[in-house]
C-alpha positions, 0 to 999 in steps of 0.5 A, a space after each residue: 428837512 422835508 417829509 420827502 427825505 428817504 430813510 435807509 436803515 442798514 442792519 448790524 445785529 453784532 452791535 447788540 449785546 448778548 448771546 446770538 439768540 438775544 441779538 437776533 431778537 433785538 434785530 428783529 424788534 428793531 426791524 419791526 420798529 423801523 417798518 412801523 414808523 415809516 423807514 423807507 428801506 431796510 438792508 439786511 446786512 449780516 455778512 458773517 452769516 452762512 447762506 442758510 442762516 441769512 435766508 432763515 433770518 431774512 424770512 423772519 424779517 420779510 414776514 415782519 415787514 409783510 405783516 405790518 404792510 397788511 395791517 396798514 397799507 400806508 406803510 410800505 417799507 421795502 426789505 433788501 438783502 445785502 449782496 445775495 440776490 439768490 437769498 433775496 429772491 428765495 425769501 421774496 424780498 423787495 430787492 438786493 443791495 450790491 457792493 461796487 464789486 458785485 454783479 451789475 444791477 442788470 445781472 441781478 435783475 435776471 434772478 427776478 425774471 418771473 417777478 416784478 422788477 426788484 429794487 437794486 441799490 448799489 454801494 458807491 465810493 467814487 463819482 465813477 461808481 455812481 456813474 456806473 450805477 446809473 448806467 446799469 440802471 440801479 434803483 438808487 446809489 448809496 454814497 459813502 463815507 460822507 463824514 468821518 465815522 467813529 472807530 474807523 481808521 484809514 478811510 477818508 470822508 468824501 465830504 459834502 462837495 463830492 456828495 453834491 457832485 454825486 447827487 447830479 446823477 439821474 438816480 437817487 443818491 443816499 448819504 452814508 457814513 457818519 450821518 447823524 441827526 445834526 448833519 443830515 440836513 446838510 446832506 439833503 441840501 447837497 442834493 441827497 434823496 435821503 440818508 442811510 446808516 446803521 448807528 443812527 437807527 439802531 442807537 435811537 428811538 426810531 419814532 423820535 428820529 423820524 419825527 426829528 428828521 421829517 418835522 
């Protein structure tokens, strides 16, 4: 796997054990680790939080990312907020990650009318979703599920053949869903610009993971 492999960490503080305060602290520590060791994108995906709680957590996460950027200008991790363009704008995040059913990338960018063009990622589950994301000028698409995920029932993996078709788009396409170190290479060989996931980042030492993927 080449150094050009992009990495997209999607957060889930509920997978950490302990009380809410402990889980939040674990999440912010993992975000610090991810930004320190060169993860390209982080999606703050804490769907159970209220808008106020999400904004508070997003501000903390954004402050961490900015501090790391200031200390080392070669580190450019971008923070995206899941679904909430308003929260992303309010905290000065780098962009927003949209579900397929959310507003379009073009509509989301209007919230940044007074700022530089934001990153807008889109979740895609079909080739039609990817084509729509491309047509509406998404920054990149996250295509899932590529492989079967543990503890998930009733969701059919699309497989590498369909991923390869999705990667014919003019925008970068990330592989998501059951992607682990041992199968990441096959996603890149299918044309994926990078890999995305929750467990692969939260359950591993990120420094070792990045070396393993990019070595």
